[in-house]
PDB file of the backbone (N, CA, C, O) and the ligand in Angstrom, with CONECT records:
HET     ZN  A 101       1
ATOM      1  N   MET A   1     249.754  18.762 -72.822  1.00  0.00           N
ATOM      2  CA  MET A   1     249.029  19.644 -72.045  1.00  0.00           C
ATOM      3  C   MET A   1     247.569  19.351 -72.426  1.00  0.00           C
ATOM      4  O   MET A   1     247.259  18.965 -73.553  1.00  0.00           O
ATOM      5  N   LYS A   2     246.737  19.541 -71.485  1.00  0.00           N
ATOM      6  CA  LYS A   2     245.237  19.452 -71.694  1.00  0.00           C
ATOM      7  C   LYS A   2     244.494  20.713 -71.318  1.00  0.00           C
ATOM      8  O   LYS A   2     244.887  21.251 -70.283  1.00  0.00           O
ATOM      9  N   TYR A   3     243.553  21.251 -71.925  1.00  0.00           N
ATOM     10  CA  TYR A   3     242.865  22.362 -71.606  1.00  0.00           C
ATOM     11  C   TYR A   3     241.811  22.094 -71.116  1.00  0.00           C
ATOM     12  O   TYR A   3     241.114  21.287 -71.730  1.00  0.00           O
ATOM     13  N   CYS A   4     241.369  22.589 -70.004  1.00  0.00           N
ATOM     14  CA  CYS A   4     239.778  22.273 -69.559  1.00  0.00           C
ATOM     15  C   CYS A   4     238.796  23.087 -70.376  1.00  0.00           C
ATOM     16  O   CYS A   4     238.884  24.271 -70.701  1.00  0.00           O
ATOM     17  N   GLN A   5     237.902  22.264 -70.625  1.00  0.00           N
ATOM     18  CA  GLN A   5     236.728  22.903 -71.601  1.00  0.00           C
ATOM     19  C   GLN A   5     235.854  23.842 -70.546  1.00  0.00           C
ATOM     20  O   GLN A   5     235.252  24.754 -71.113  1.00  0.00           O
ATOM     21  N   GLU A   6     235.710  23.782 -69.324  1.00  0.00           N
ATOM     22  CA  GLU A   6     235.047  24.468 -68.594  1.00  0.00           C
ATOM     23  C   GLU A   6     235.598  25.844 -68.148  1.00  0.00           C
ATOM     24  O   GLU A   6     234.940  26.884 -68.177  1.00  0.00           O
ATOM     25  N   CYS A   7     236.839  25.734 -67.746  1.00  0.00           N
ATOM     26  CA  CYS A   7     237.432  26.964 -66.933  1.00  0.00           C
ATOM     27  C   CYS A   7     238.813  27.422 -67.934  1.00  0.00           C
ATOM     28  O   CYS A   7     239.318  28.537 -67.806  1.00  0.00           O
ATOM     29  N   GLY A   8     239.252  26.572 -68.773  1.00  0.00           N
ATOM     30  CA  GLY A   8     240.535  26.852 -69.589  1.00  0.00           C
ATOM     31  C   GLY A   8     241.677  26.738 -68.812  1.00  0.00           C
ATOM     32  O   GLY A   8     242.660  27.421 -69.098  1.00  0.00           O
ATOM     33  N   GLY A   9     241.693  25.926 -67.810  1.00  0.00           N
ATOM     34  CA  GLY A   9     242.764  25.697 -66.909  1.00  0.00           C
ATOM     35  C   GLY A   9     243.736  24.595 -67.502  1.00  0.00           C
ATOM     36  O   GLY A   9     243.248  23.656 -68.131  1.00  0.00           O
ATOM     37  N   ILE A  10     245.026  24.689 -67.321  1.00  0.00           N
ATOM     38  CA  ILE A  10     246.023  23.857 -68.201  1.00  0.00           C
ATOM     39  C   ILE A  10     246.168  22.516 -66.953  1.00  0.00           C
ATOM     40  O   ILE A  10     246.417  22.668 -65.757  1.00  0.00           O
ATOM     41  N   ASN A  11     245.958  21.402 -67.587  1.00  0.00           N
ATOM     42  CA  ASN A  11     246.160  20.147 -66.799  1.00  0.00           C
ATOM     43  C   ASN A  11     247.422  19.311 -67.723  1.00  0.00           C
ATOM     44  O   ASN A  11     247.855  19.658 -68.821  1.00  0.00           O
ATOM     45  N   HIS A  12     247.811  18.208 -66.965  1.00  0.00           N
ATOM     46  CA  HIS A  12     248.520  17.295 -67.503  1.00  0.00           C
ATOM     47  C   HIS A  12     247.602  16.264 -68.372  1.00  0.00           C
ATOM     48  O   HIS A  12     246.463  15.934 -68.040  1.00  0.00           O
ATOM     49  N   ASN A  13     248.202  15.863 -69.401  1.00  0.00           N
ATOM     50  CA  ASN A  13     247.369  15.059 -70.500  1.00  0.00           C
ATOM     51  C   ASN A  13     246.919  13.749 -69.915  1.00  0.00           C
ATOM     52  O   ASN A  13     246.083  13.093 -70.535  1.00  0.00           O
ATOM     53  N   GLU A  14     247.448  13.273 -68.666  1.00  0.00           N
ATOM     54  CA  GLU A  14     246.861  12.269 -67.994  1.00  0.00           C
ATOM     55  C   GLU A  14     245.746  12.420 -67.111  1.00  0.00           C
ATOM     56  O   GLU A  14     245.114  11.477 -66.636  1.00  0.00           O
ATOM     57  N   ALA A  15     245.497  13.759 -66.881  1.00  0.00           N
ATOM     58  CA  ALA A  15     244.746  14.086 -65.869  1.00  0.00           C
ATOM     59  C   ALA A  15     243.297  13.742 -66.148  1.00  0.00           C
ATOM     60  O   ALA A  15     242.852  13.794 -67.294  1.00  0.00           O
ATOM     61  N   ARG A  16     242.422  13.325 -64.912  1.00  0.00           N
ATOM     62  CA  ARG A  16     241.078  12.839 -65.315  1.00  0.00           C
ATOM     63  C   ARG A  16     240.332  13.976 -64.829  1.00  0.00           C
ATOM     64  O   ARG A  16     239.352  14.211 -65.536  1.00  0.00           O
ATOM     65  N   ILE A  17     240.487  14.785 -63.813  1.00  0.00           N
ATOM     66  CA  ILE A  17     239.876  15.905 -63.286  1.00  0.00           C
ATOM     67  C   ILE A  17     240.687  17.143 -63.402  1.00  0.00           C
ATOM     68  O   ILE A  17     241.910  17.072 -63.278  1.00  0.00           O
ATOM     69  N   CYS A  18     239.973  18.497 -63.675  1.00  0.00           N
ATOM     70  CA  CYS A  18     240.771  19.766 -63.927  1.00  0.00           C
ATOM     71  C   CYS A  18     241.202  20.056 -62.624  1.00  0.00           C
ATOM     72  O   CYS A  18     240.353  20.015 -61.733  1.00  0.00           O
ATOM     73  N   ARG A  19     242.390  20.348 -62.338  1.00  0.00           N
ATOM     74  CA  ARG A  19     242.962  20.799 -60.991  1.00  0.00           C
ATOM     75  C   ARG A  19     242.378  22.231 -60.536  1.00  0.00           C
ATOM     76  O   ARG A  19     242.434  22.545 -59.348  1.00  0.00           O
ATOM     77  N   ARG A  20     241.900  22.964 -61.354  1.00  0.00           N
ATOM     78  CA  ARG A  20     241.692  24.246 -61.200  1.00  0.00           C
ATOM     79  C   ARG A  20     240.227  24.202 -60.643  1.00  0.00           C
ATOM     80  O   ARG A  20     239.967  24.663 -59.532  1.00  0.00           O
ATOM     81  N   CYS A  21     239.260  23.618 -61.468  1.00  0.00           N
ATOM     82  CA  CYS A  21     237.724  23.845 -61.344  1.00  0.00           C
ATOM     83  C   CYS A  21     237.067  22.442 -60.888  1.00  0.00           C
ATOM     84  O   CYS A  21     235.896  22.275 -60.548  1.00  0.00           O
ATOM     85  N   GLY A  22     238.094  21.472 -60.960  1.00  0.00           N
ATOM     86  CA  GLY A  22     237.387  19.967 -60.512  1.00  0.00           C
ATOM     87  C   GLY A  22     236.414  19.250 -61.505  1.00  0.00           C
ATOM     88  O   GLY A  22     235.788  18.230 -61.220  1.00  0.00           O
ATOM     89  N   CYS A  23     236.365  19.865 -62.637  1.00  0.00           N
ATOM     90  CA  CYS A  23     235.282  19.161 -63.413  1.00  0.00           C
ATOM     91  C   CYS A  23     235.913  17.979 -64.073  1.00  0.00           C
ATOM     92  O   CYS A  23     237.111  17.946 -64.353  1.00  0.00           O
ATOM     93  N   ASN A  24     235.022  16.949 -64.330  1.00  0.00           N
ATOM     94  CA  ASN A  24     235.670  15.631 -64.706  1.00  0.00           C
ATOM     95  C   ASN A  24     235.778  15.463 -66.294  1.00  0.00           C
ATOM     96  O   ASN A  24     234.752  15.530 -66.972  1.00  0.00           O
ATOM     97  N   PHE A  25     236.926  15.262 -66.833  1.00  0.00           N
ATOM     98  CA  PHE A  25     237.137  15.235 -68.336  1.00  0.00           C
ATOM     99  C   PHE A  25     236.669  13.975 -68.930  1.00  0.00           C
ATOM    100  O   PHE A  25     236.681  13.771 -70.143  1.00  0.00           O
ATOM    101  N   TYR A  26     236.216  13.050 -67.960  1.00  0.00           N
ATOM    102  CA  TYR A  26     235.596  11.932 -68.654  1.00  0.00           C
ATOM    103  C   TYR A  26     234.199  11.464 -68.153  1.00  0.00           C
ATOM    104  O   TYR A  26     233.783  10.306 -68.190  1.00  0.00           O
ATOM    105  N   GLY A  27     233.534  12.574 -67.671  1.00  0.00           N
ATOM    106  CA  GLY A  27     232.084  12.394 -67.394  1.00  0.00           C
ATOM    107  C   GLY A  27     231.274  12.230 -68.402  1.00  0.00           C
ATOM    108  O   GLY A  27     231.171  11.119 -68.923  1.00  0.00           O
ATOM    109  N   GLU A  28     230.482  13.424 -68.899  1.00  0.00           N
ATOM    110  CA  GLU A  28     229.329  13.263 -69.874  1.00  0.00           C
ATOM    111  C   GLU A  28     230.061  12.951 -71.400  1.00  0.00           C
ATOM    112  O   GLU A  28     229.560  12.380 -72.369  1.00  0.00           O
ATOM    113  N   ARG A  29     231.347  13.505 -71.257  1.00  0.00           N
ATOM    114  CA  ARG A  29     231.795  13.525 -72.725  1.00  0.00           C
ATOM    115  C   ARG A  29     232.171  12.094 -73.160  1.00  0.00           C
ATOM    116  O   ARG A  29     232.157  11.762 -74.346  1.00  0.00           O
ATOM    117  N   ASN A  30     232.548  11.155 -72.033  1.00  0.00           N
ATOM    118  CA  ASN A  30     233.007   9.667 -72.573  1.00  0.00           C
ATOM    119  C   ASN A  30     231.947   8.964 -73.059  1.00  0.00           C
ATOM    120  O   ASN A  30     232.087   8.088 -73.912  1.00  0.00           O
ATOM    121  N   ARG A  31     230.732   9.322 -72.514  1.00  0.00           N
ATOM    122  CA  ARG A  31     229.417   8.479 -73.042  1.00  0.00           C
ATOM    123  C   ARG A  31     229.320   8.955 -74.307  1.00  0.00           C
ATOM    124  O   ARG A  31     229.081   8.053 -75.110  1.00  0.00           O
ATOM    125  N   SER A  32     229.427  10.169 -74.844  1.00  0.00           N
ATOM    126  CA  SER A  32     229.016  10.644 -76.284  1.00  0.00           C
ATOM    127  C   SER A  32     230.202   9.917 -77.300  1.00  0.00           C
ATOM    128  O   SER A  32     229.953   9.568 -78.454  1.00  0.00           O
ATOM    129  N   TYR A  33     231.406   9.776 -76.701  1.00  0.00           N
ATOM    130  CA  TYR A  33     232.373   9.196 -77.498  1.00  0.00           C
ATOM    131  C   TYR A  33     232.012   7.667 -77.709  1.00  0.00           C
ATOM    132  O   TYR A  33     232.192   7.151 -78.812  1.00  0.00           O
ATOM    133  N   GLU A  34     231.581   7.063 -76.810  1.00  0.00           N
ATOM    134  CA  GLU A  34     231.141   5.696 -77.171  1.00  0.00           C
ATOM    135  C   GLU A  34     230.034   5.649 -78.169  1.00  0.00           C
ATOM    136  O   GLU A  34     230.062   4.863 -79.116  1.00  0.00           O
ATOM    137  N   ASP A  35     229.091   6.463 -77.966  1.00  0.00           N
ATOM    138  CA  ASP A  35     228.004   6.704 -78.881  1.00  0.00           C
ATOM    139  C   ASP A  35     228.615   6.855 -80.331  1.00  0.00           C
ATOM    140  O   ASP A  35     228.347   6.074 -81.244  1.00  0.00           O
ATOM    141  N   ASN A  36     229.476   7.959 -80.452  1.00  0.00           N
ATOM    142  CA  ASN A  36     230.162   8.059 -81.587  1.00  0.00           C
ATOM    143  C   ASN A  36     231.064   6.971 -82.367  1.00  0.00           C
ATOM    144  O   ASN A  36     231.220   6.869 -83.584  1.00  0.00           O
ATOM    145  N   ASP A  37     231.582   6.235 -81.397  1.00  0.00           N
ATOM    146  CA  ASP A  37     232.260   4.773 -81.872  1.00  0.00           C
ATOM    147  C   ASP A  37     231.326   4.090 -82.609  1.00  0.00           C
ATOM    148  O   ASP A  37     231.565   3.720 -83.758  1.00  0.00           O
ATOM    149  N   ILE A  38     230.051   3.844 -81.927  1.00  0.00           N
ATOM    150  CA  ILE A  38     229.061   2.895 -82.523  1.00  0.00           C
ATOM    151  C   ILE A  38     228.588   3.397 -83.793  1.00  0.00           C
ATOM    152  O   ILE A  38     228.433   2.633 -84.746  1.00  0.00           O
ATOM    153  N   SER A  39     228.352   4.623 -83.863  1.00  0.00           N
ATOM    154  CA  SER A  39     227.868   5.180 -85.067  1.00  0.00           C
ATOM    155  C   SER A  39     228.927   5.077 -86.108  1.00  0.00           C
ATOM    156  O   SER A  39     228.713   4.768 -87.280  1.00  0.00           O
ATOM    157  N   ALA A  40     229.987   5.336 -85.635  1.00  0.00           N
ATOM    158  CA  ALA A  40     231.270   5.401 -86.630  1.00  0.00           C
ATOM    159  C   ALA A  40     231.447   3.990 -87.216  1.00  0.00           C
ATOM    160  O   ALA A  40     231.849   3.756 -88.356  1.00  0.00           O
ATOM    161  N   GLY A  41     231.058   2.981 -86.188  1.00  0.00           N
ATOM    162  CA  GLY A  41     231.348   1.616 -86.852  1.00  0.00           C
ATOM    163  C   GLY A  41     230.192   1.465 -87.770  1.00  0.00           C
ATOM    164  O   GLY A  41     230.427   0.923 -88.850  1.00  0.00           O
ATOM    165  N   LEU A  42     229.134   1.806 -87.548  1.00  0.00           N
ATOM    166  CA  LEU A  42     227.906   1.348 -88.521  1.00  0.00           C
ATOM    167  C   LEU A  42     228.241   2.284 -89.596  1.00  0.00           C
ATOM    168  O   LEU A  42     228.030   1.763 -90.691  1.00  0.00           O
ATOM    169  N   CYS A  43     228.665   3.419 -89.670  1.00  0.00           N
ATOM    170  CA  CYS A  43     229.057   4.274 -90.776  1.00  0.00           C
ATOM    171  C   CYS A  43     229.997   3.492 -91.659  1.00  0.00           C
ATOM    172  O   CYS A  43     229.769   3.377 -92.863  1.00  0.00           O
ATOM    173  N   VAL A  44     230.960   2.999 -91.130  1.00  0.00           N
ATOM    174  CA  VAL A  44     232.201   2.424 -91.767  1.00  0.00           C
ATOM    175  C   VAL A  44     231.639   0.983 -92.246  1.00  0.00           C
ATOM    176  O   VAL A  44     232.097   0.520 -93.290  1.00  0.00           O
ATOM    177  N   LEU A  45     230.786   0.350 -91.613  1.00  0.00           N
ATOM    178  CA  LEU A  45     230.297  -0.847 -92.335  1.00  0.00           C
ATOM    179  C   LEU A  45     229.300  -0.688 -93.392  1.00  0.00           C
ATOM    180  O   LEU A  45     229.183  -1.498 -94.312  1.00  0.00           O
ATOM    181  N   SER A  46     228.614   0.315 -93.261  1.00  0.00           N
ATOM    182  CA  SER A  46     227.413   0.606 -94.194  1.00  0.00           C
ATOM    183  C   SER A  46     228.189   1.143 -95.549  1.00  0.00           C
ATOM    184  O   SER A  46     227.610   1.117 -96.635  1.00  0.00           O
ATOM    185  N   PHE A  47     229.457   1.603 -95.419  1.00  0.00           N
ATOM    186  CA  PHE A  47     230.145   2.136 -96.720  1.00  0.00           C
ATOM    187  C   PHE A  47     231.174   0.821 -97.064  1.00  0.00           C
ATOM    188  O   PHE A  47     231.450   0.639 -98.250  1.00  0.00           O
ATOM    189  N   LEU A  48     231.708  -0.037 -96.105  1.00  0.00           N
ATOM    190  CA  LEU A  48     232.308  -1.067 -96.566  1.00  0.00           C
ATOM    191  C   LEU A  48     231.652  -2.171 -97.492  1.00  0.00           C
ATOM    192  O   LEU A  48     232.109  -2.589 -98.556  1.00  0.00           O
ATOM    193  N   ILE A  49     230.482  -2.555 -96.859  1.00  0.00           N
ATOM    194  CA  ILE A  49     229.776  -3.462 -97.525  1.00  0.00           C
ATOM    195  C   ILE A  49     229.432  -2.964 -99.019  1.00  0.00           C
ATOM    196  O   ILE A  49     229.864  -3.659 -99.938  1.00  0.00           O
ATOM    197  N   PRO A  50     228.751  -1.913 -99.298  1.00  0.00           N
ATOM    198  CA  PRO A  50     228.438  -1.668-100.595  1.00  0.00           C
ATOM    199  C   PRO A  50     229.755  -1.461-101.512  1.00  0.00           C
ATOM    200  O   PRO A  50     229.780  -1.688-102.722  1.00  0.00           O
ATOM    201  N   LEU A  51     230.804  -1.011-100.772  1.00  0.00           N
ATOM    202  CA  LEU A  51     232.130  -0.743-101.462  1.00  0.00           C
ATOM    203  C   LEU A  51     232.687  -2.142-102.169  1.00  0.00           C
ATOM    204  O   LEU A  51     233.132  -2.218-103.314  1.00  0.00           O
ATOM    205  N   PHE A  52     232.552  -3.266-101.183  1.00  0.00           N
ATOM    206  CA  PHE A  52     232.894  -4.414-101.750  1.00  0.00           C
ATOM    207  C   PHE A  52     232.051  -4.926-102.747  1.00  0.00           C
ATOM    208  O   PHE A  52     232.488  -5.599-103.680  1.00  0.00           O
ATOM    209  N   GLY A  53     230.811  -4.633-102.595  1.00  0.00           N
ATOM    210  CA  GLY A  53     229.814  -4.948-103.602  1.00  0.00           C
ATOM    211  C   GLY A  53     230.175  -4.452-105.036  1.00  0.00           C
ATOM    212  O   GLY A  53     230.113  -5.176-106.030  1.00  0.00           O
ATOM    213  N   PHE A  54     230.552  -3.163-105.044  1.00  0.00           N
ATOM    214  CA  PHE A  54     230.873  -2.365-106.187  1.00  0.00           C
ATOM    215  C   PHE A  54     232.238  -2.922-106.807  1.00  0.00           C
ATOM    216  O   PHE A  54     232.333  -3.059-108.027  1.00  0.00           O
ATOM    217  N   ILE A  55     233.314  -3.248-105.933  1.00  0.00           N
ATOM    218  CA  ILE A  55     234.348  -3.819-106.430  1.00  0.00           C
ATOM    219  C   ILE A  55     234.100  -5.229-107.025  1.00  0.00           C
ATOM    220  O   ILE A  55     234.692  -5.599-108.039  1.00  0.00           O
ATOM    221  N   TYR A  56     233.266  -5.953-106.409  1.00  0.00           N
ATOM    222  CA  TYR A  56     232.909  -7.312-107.027  1.00  0.00           C
ATOM    223  C   TYR A  56     232.222  -7.116-108.350  1.00  0.00           C
ATOM    224  O   TYR A  56     232.468  -7.903-109.263  1.00  0.00           O
ATOM    225  N   TRP A  57     231.363  -6.105-108.521  1.00  0.00           N
ATOM    226  CA  TRP A  57     230.601  -5.857-109.490  1.00  0.00           C
ATOM    227  C   TRP A  57     231.618  -5.490-110.530  1.00  0.00           C
ATOM    228  O   TRP A  57     231.539  -6.085-111.605  1.00  0.00           O
ATOM    229  N   ALA A  58     232.621  -4.542-110.354  1.00  0.00           N
ATOM    230  CA  ALA A  58     233.463  -4.069-111.251  1.00  0.00           C
ATOM    231  C   ALA A  58     234.570  -5.203-111.924  1.00  0.00           C
ATOM    232  O   ALA A  58     234.964  -5.146-113.089  1.00  0.00           O
ATOM    233  N   VAL A  59     234.903  -6.049-111.108  1.00  0.00           N
ATOM    234  CA  VAL A  59     235.678  -7.070-111.467  1.00  0.00           C
ATOM    235  C   VAL A  59     235.215  -8.145-112.177  1.00  0.00           C
ATOM    236  O   VAL A  59     235.861  -8.763-113.023  1.00  0.00           O
ATOM    237  N   LYS A  60     233.867  -8.408-111.755  1.00  0.00           N
ATOM    238  CA  LYS A  60     233.136  -9.645-112.177  1.00  0.00           C
ATOM    239  C   LYS A  60     232.191  -9.455-113.391  1.00  0.00           C
ATOM    240  O   LYS A  60     231.739 -10.429-113.994  1.00  0.00           O
ATOM    241  N   THR A  61     231.890  -8.113-113.750  1.00  0.00           N
ATOM    242  CA  THR A  61     231.023  -7.778-114.729  1.00  0.00           C
ATOM    243  C   THR A  61     231.114  -8.154-116.189  1.00  0.00           C
ATOM    244  O   THR A  61     230.185  -8.262-116.989  1.00  0.00           O
ATOM    245  N   ASN A  62     232.591  -8.358-116.415  1.00  0.00           N
ATOM    246  CA  ASN A  62     232.928  -9.074-117.647  1.00  0.00           C
ATOM    247  C   ASN A  62     232.724 -10.487-117.921  1.00  0.00           C
ATOM    248  O   ASN A  62     232.443 -11.015-118.997  1.00  0.00           O
ATOM    249  N   TYR A  63     232.954 -11.155-116.492  1.00  0.00           N
ATOM    250  CA  TYR A  63     233.083 -12.656-116.479  1.00  0.00           C
ATOM    251  C   TYR A  63     231.743 -13.121-116.156  1.00  0.00           C
ATOM    252  O   TYR A  63     231.381 -14.115-116.785  1.00  0.00           O
ATOM    253  N   ALA A  64     230.872 -12.595-115.262  1.00  0.00           N
ATOM    254  CA  ALA A  64     229.639 -13.189-114.838  1.00  0.00           C
ATOM    255  C   ALA A  64     228.849 -12.188-114.596  1.00  0.00           C
ATOM    256  O   ALA A  64     228.575 -11.846-113.446  1.00  0.00           O
ATOM    257  N   PRO A  65     228.299 -11.483-115.863  1.00  0.00           N
ATOM    258  CA  PRO A  65     227.538 -10.134-115.733  1.00  0.00           C
ATOM    259  C   PRO A  65     226.284 -10.470-114.886  1.00  0.00           C
ATOM    260  O   PRO A  65     225.982  -9.586-114.084  1.00  0.00           O
ATOM    261  N   THR A  66     225.489 -11.577-114.902  1.00  0.00           N
ATOM    262  CA  THR A  66     224.169 -11.731-114.151  1.00  0.00           C
ATOM    263  C   THR A  66     224.457 -11.425-112.762  1.00  0.00           C
ATOM    264  O   THR A  66     223.917 -10.536-112.104  1.00  0.00           O
ATOM    265  N   ARG A  67     225.480 -12.349-112.312  1.00  0.00           N
ATOM    266  CA  ARG A  67     225.761 -12.376-110.833  1.00  0.00           C
ATOM    267  C   ARG A  67     226.385 -11.059-110.524  1.00  0.00           C
ATOM    268  O   ARG A  67     226.174 -10.674-109.374  1.00  0.00           O
ATOM    269  N   ALA A  68     227.044 -10.340-111.216  1.00  0.00           N
ATOM    270  CA  ALA A  68     227.766  -9.263-111.097  1.00  0.00           C
ATOM    271  C   ALA A  68     226.863  -8.096-110.899  1.00  0.00           C
ATOM    272  O   ALA A  68     227.085  -7.216-110.067  1.00  0.00           O
ATOM    273  N   LYS A  69     225.658  -8.127-111.834  1.00  0.00           N
ATOM    274  CA  LYS A  69     224.733  -7.046-111.831  1.00  0.00           C
ATOM    275  C   LYS A  69     223.927  -7.242-110.332  1.00  0.00           C
ATOM    276  O   LYS A  69     223.619  -6.249-109.673  1.00  0.00           O
ATOM    277  N   ALA A  70     223.652  -8.478-109.917  1.00  0.00           N
ATOM    278  CA  ALA A  70     222.821  -8.618-108.639  1.00  0.00           C
ATOM    279  C   ALA A  70     223.691  -8.174-107.688  1.00  0.00           C
ATOM    280  O   ALA A  70     223.187  -7.486-106.801  1.00  0.00           O
ATOM    281  N   CYS A  71     224.879  -8.384-107.635  1.00  0.00           N
ATOM    282  CA  CYS A  71     225.590  -8.053-106.765  1.00  0.00           C
ATOM    283  C   CYS A  71     225.792  -6.390-106.531  1.00  0.00           C
ATOM    284  O   CYS A  71     225.707  -5.750-105.483  1.00  0.00           O
ATOM    285  N   GLY A  72     226.070  -5.969-107.800  1.00  0.00           N
ATOM    286  CA  GLY A  72     225.959  -4.263-107.838  1.00  0.00           C
ATOM    287  C   GLY A  72     224.610  -3.655-107.338  1.00  0.00           C
ATOM    288  O   GLY A  72     224.566  -2.578-106.743  1.00  0.00           O
ATOM    289  N   ILE A  73     223.397  -4.497-107.650  1.00  0.00           N
ATOM    290  CA  ILE A  73     222.250  -3.707-107.369  1.00  0.00           C
ATOM    291  C   ILE A  73     222.024  -4.000-105.711  1.00  0.00           C
ATOM    292  O   ILE A  73     221.337  -3.249-105.020  1.00  0.00           O
ATOM    293  N   THR A  74     222.673  -5.150-105.203  1.00  0.00           N
ATOM    294  CA  THR A  74     222.747  -5.237-103.665  1.00  0.00           C
ATOM    295  C   THR A  74     223.709  -4.297-103.018  1.00  0.00           C
ATOM    296  O   THR A  74     223.529  -3.836-101.891  1.00  0.00           O
ATOM    297  N   ALA A  75     224.615  -4.064-103.684  1.00  0.00           N
ATOM    298  CA  ALA A  75     225.621  -2.949-103.105  1.00  0.00           C
ATOM    299  C   ALA A  75     224.876  -1.566-103.147  1.00  0.00           C
ATOM    300  O   ALA A  75     225.002  -0.786-102.203  1.00  0.00           O
ATOM    301  N   MET A  76     224.053  -1.243-104.302  1.00  0.00           N
ATOM    302  CA  MET A  76     223.485   0.084-104.253  1.00  0.00           C
ATOM    303  C   MET A  76     222.381   0.349-103.373  1.00  0.00           C
ATOM    304  O   MET A  76     222.070   1.465-102.959  1.00  0.00           O
ATOM    305  N   ILE A  77     221.721  -0.892-103.071  1.00  0.00           N
ATOM    306  CA  ILE A  77     220.572  -0.931-102.252  1.00  0.00           C
ATOM    307  C   ILE A  77     221.369  -0.597-100.675  1.00  0.00           C
ATOM    308  O   ILE A  77     221.198   0.414 -99.994  1.00  0.00           O
ATOM    309  N   SER A  78     222.053  -1.488-100.433  1.00  0.00           N
ATOM    310  CA  SER A  78     222.644  -1.470 -99.101  1.00  0.00           C
ATOM    311  C   SER A  78     223.474   0.088 -98.863  1.00  0.00           C
ATOM    312  O   SER A  78     223.579   0.560 -97.731  1.00  0.00           O
ATOM    313  N   PHE A  79     223.964   0.703 -99.939  1.00  0.00           N
ATOM    314  CA  PHE A  79     224.566   1.992 -99.943  1.00  0.00           C
ATOM    315  C   PHE A  79     223.660   3.007 -99.444  1.00  0.00           C
ATOM    316  O   PHE A  79     223.950   3.879 -98.625  1.00  0.00           O
ATOM    317  N   ILE A  80     222.316   2.784-100.117  1.00  0.00           N
ATOM    318  CA  ILE A  80     221.125   3.719 -99.888  1.00  0.00           C
ATOM    319  C   ILE A  80     220.706   3.410 -98.368  1.00  0.00           C
ATOM    320  O   ILE A  80     220.411   4.367 -97.651  1.00  0.00           O
ATOM    321  N   PHE A  81     220.673   2.201 -97.893  1.00  0.00           N
ATOM    322  CA  PHE A  81     220.121   2.061 -96.643  1.00  0.00           C
ATOM    323  C   PHE A  81     221.171   2.690 -95.577  1.00  0.00           C
ATOM    324  O   PHE A  81     220.860   3.302 -94.555  1.00  0.00           O
ATOM    325  N   GLY A  82     222.436   2.418 -96.021  1.00  0.00           N
ATOM    326  CA  GLY A  82     223.567   2.781 -94.981  1.00  0.00           C
ATOM    327  C   GLY A  82     223.499   4.363 -95.109  1.00  0.00           C
ATOM    328  O   GLY A  82     223.741   4.994 -94.080  1.00  0.00           O
ATOM    329  N   LEU A  83     223.216   5.015 -96.179  1.00  0.00           N
ATOM    330  CA  LEU A  83     223.240   6.797 -96.009  1.00  0.00           C
ATOM    331  C   LEU A  83     221.968   6.945 -95.281  1.00  0.00           C
ATOM    332  O   LEU A  83     221.943   7.788 -94.385  1.00  0.00           O
ATOM    333  N   LEU A  84     220.868   6.231 -95.535  1.00  0.00           N
ATOM    334  CA  LEU A  84     219.604   6.649 -94.689  1.00  0.00           C
ATOM    335  C   LEU A  84     219.799   6.481 -93.069  1.00  0.00           C
ATOM    336  O   LEU A  84     219.218   7.209 -92.264  1.00  0.00           O
ATOM    337  N   ILE A  85     220.626   5.505 -92.727  1.00  0.00           N
ATOM    338  CA  ILE A  85     221.076   5.220 -91.355  1.00  0.00           C
ATOM    339  C   ILE A  85     221.566   6.295 -90.887  1.00  0.00           C
ATOM    340  O   ILE A  85     221.126   6.931 -89.929  1.00  0.00           O
ATOM    341  N   ASN A  86     222.736   6.606 -91.709  1.00  0.00           N
ATOM    342  CA  ASN A  86     223.764   7.521 -91.025  1.00  0.00           C
ATOM    343  C   ASN A  86     223.096   8.917 -91.133  1.00  0.00           C
ATOM    344  O   ASN A  86     223.492   9.763 -90.331  1.00  0.00           O
ATOM    345  N   ILE A  87     222.136   9.265 -92.019  1.00  0.00           N
ATOM    346  CA  ILE A  87     221.635  10.701 -91.961  1.00  0.00           C
ATOM    347  C   ILE A  87     220.516  10.472 -90.570  1.00  0.00           C
ATOM    348  O   ILE A  87     220.157  11.440 -89.899  1.00  0.00           O
ATOM    349  N   GLY A  88     220.183   9.459 -90.360  1.00  0.00           N
ATOM    350  CA  GLY A  88     219.321   9.270 -89.062  1.00  0.00           C
ATOM    351  C   GLY A  88     218.038   9.120 -89.338  1.00  0.00           C
ATOM    352  O   GLY A  88     217.313   9.223 -88.348  1.00  0.00           O
ATOM    353  N   LEU A  89     217.399   8.870 -90.547  1.00  0.00           N
ATOM    354  CA  LEU A  89     216.012   8.713 -90.839  1.00  0.00           C
ATOM    355  C   LEU A  89     215.717   7.049 -90.602  1.00  0.00           C
ATOM    356  O   LEU A  89     214.512   6.813 -90.694  1.00  0.00           O
ATOM    357  N   LEU A  90     216.338   6.145 -90.389  1.00  0.00           N
ATOM    358  CA  LEU A  90     216.068   4.926 -89.821  1.00  0.00           C
ATOM    359  C   LEU A  90     216.286   4.472 -88.567  1.00  0.00           C
ATOM    360  O   LEU A  90     215.586   3.654 -87.969  1.00  0.00           O
ATOM    361  N   TRP A  91     217.439   5.106 -88.101  1.00  0.00           N
ATOM    362  CA  TRP A  91     218.120   4.844 -86.807  1.00  0.00           C
ATOM    363  C   TRP A  91     217.391   5.604 -85.703  1.00  0.00           C
ATOM    364  O   TRP A  91     217.786   5.532 -84.539  1.00  0.00           O
TER     365      TRP A  91
HETATM  366 ZN    ZN A 101     238.511  23.480 -65.222  1.00  0.00          ZN2+
END
């Protein structure tokens, strides 16, 4: 069951419009979902890239300290940039 945000009417899960008040379930809301998908993707990316950097740094730090350190710094920078983008300072 799906509850209408506008009138509280009960509708089928597959319903596209509310049968009680006629409001569109996929009108304005759908667009904001797409926006959220994009920022969610950016959010995941901006955390995944540094994460791999940190993992690489943690694994390689004993074998190739110089390269691992550079990788760790890169991860740190991209983490900070990712954080700023997610907060909305740069986007
Ligand atoms: Zn309704």
